C-alpha distance (Angstrom), angle and dihedral (degrees) to the residues before:
residue distance angle dihedral
M1 . . .
I2 3.80 . .
P3 3.83 128.3 .
L4 3.81 115.8 -99.1
L5 3.79 120.6 -125.5
T6 3.80 114.8 -120.0
T7 3.79 135.9 177.3
T8 3.83 87.4 -88.0
S9 3.83 93.8 58.1
T10 3.80 120.7 102.8
V11 3.81 120.5 -124.7
L12 3.81 123.1 175.2
C13 3.77 135.3 -172.8
P14 3.85 115.8 -122.0
H15 3.83 89.3 -97.7
G16 3.82 97.4 53.6
G17 3.80 101.0 -94.0
Q18 3.79 115.2 140.9
A19 3.80 125.1 -126.7
L20 3.80 116.9 -129.9
L21 3.79 101.0 -131.6
L22 3.78 107.2 -146.8
T23 3.80 124.7 149.5
S24 3.78 141.8 -169.9
N25 3.82 88.7 -137.4
T26 3.80 113.1 112.7
E27 3.81 97.3 159.3
A28 3.82 109.0 65.1
K29 3.80 124.4 49.0
V30 3.79 137.6 168.2
D31 3.81 114.4 -152.0
G32 3.81 88.2 -16.3
A33 3.82 94.6 -53.2
P34 3.82 117.8 116.2
V35 3.80 116.7 -116.1
L36 3.83 114.9 -116.7
L37 3.81 120.6 -119.4
L38 3.81 133.8 -144.1
S39 3.81 88.6 -118.4
D40 3.83 92.2 58.7
Q41 3.80 119.0 104.5
H42 3.79 116.6 -160.0
A43 3.78 127.0 -151.1
I44 3.82 116.6 -133.3
V45 3.80 124.1 -140.9
G46 3.79 128.7 -170.3
C47 3.81 100.6 25.8
T48 3.79 109.9 155.5
F49 3.82 99.1 -169.7
A50 3.83 109.0 139.1
P51 3.85 112.5 148.3
S52 3.83 100.8 165.3
A53 3.79 99.1 -23.3
P54 3.78 129.7 14.5
S55 3.79 107.0 -78.4
P56 3.80 105.9 156.6
C57 3.77 124.2 175.0
V58 3.80 110.0 -100.6
L59 3.82 104.4 169.8
V60 3.80 143.3 30.5
R61 3.80 113.2 -143.4
W62 3.82 110.8 -168.4
Q63 3.82 119.7 -136.0
T64 3.82 103.1 -179.2
G65 3.78 136.6 29.3
G66 3.77 139.8 161.4
T67 3.78 115.8 -35.5
Q68 3.80 95.6 -155.4
T69 3.82 105.4 16.4
Q70 3.79 116.2 80.5
V71 3.79 141.5 160.9
G72 3.78 114.0 -146.9
G73 3.81 90.2 -16.3
T74 3.83 94.3 -52.3
P75 3.82 119.9 112.7
V76 3.80 115.8 -114.1
L77 3.80 123.8 -127.6
L78 3.80 116.2 -105.9
Q79 3.80 134.1 -166.9
N80 3.82 88.6 -97.4
S81 3.83 95.6 47.7
V82 3.80 116.2 127.0
G83 3.78 119.9 -127.8
I84 3.80 128.0 178.0
C85 3.80 119.9 -145.7
E86 3.80 114.0 -140.3
N87 3.80 135.0 -168.7
A88 3.82 123.1 -131.6
A89 3.83 90.3 -83.1
K90 3.85 88.6 56.2
V91 3.81 91.2 -112.1
P92 3.83 112.1 149.5
Q93 3.81 112.3 -110.8
G94 3.82 99.3 -179.7
P95 3.81 142.3 -68.8
A96 3.78 124.8 -45.5
L97 3.80 112.6 -111.1
I98 3.80 115.7 -136.1
V99 3.79 103.0 -155.0
Q100 3.82 104.7 163.4
V101 3.80 133.5 28.1
Q102 3.78 136.9 166.1
P103 3.85 115.3 -103.2
K104 3.83 101.8 -145.1
G105 3.81 107.8 66.1
L106 3.80 113.3 64.1
G107 3.79 134.9 -178.3
I108 3.77 145.4 165.1
């Protein structure tokens, strides 16, 4: 079993920007915090990536979620879920980094 991501988790872009973890899920919660879903897209604030022109990460688009744990038919996000950070032109900038999760709610 793998910890579920919730709105209290911490997800960063590879350049230190933080994802704003909001969700459309109103059904499933862990310790009062809504569980995140594969269909959620999270805005990123504070990315400092600027190789030759400013190109900061602005969004996390999730690629994988739970294979057996769902909310309303939508897979949940787990600690091992894969998210891709994108700039405003939707160009991939690197993987999302899941740095903090809650330990109580688990899924597959």
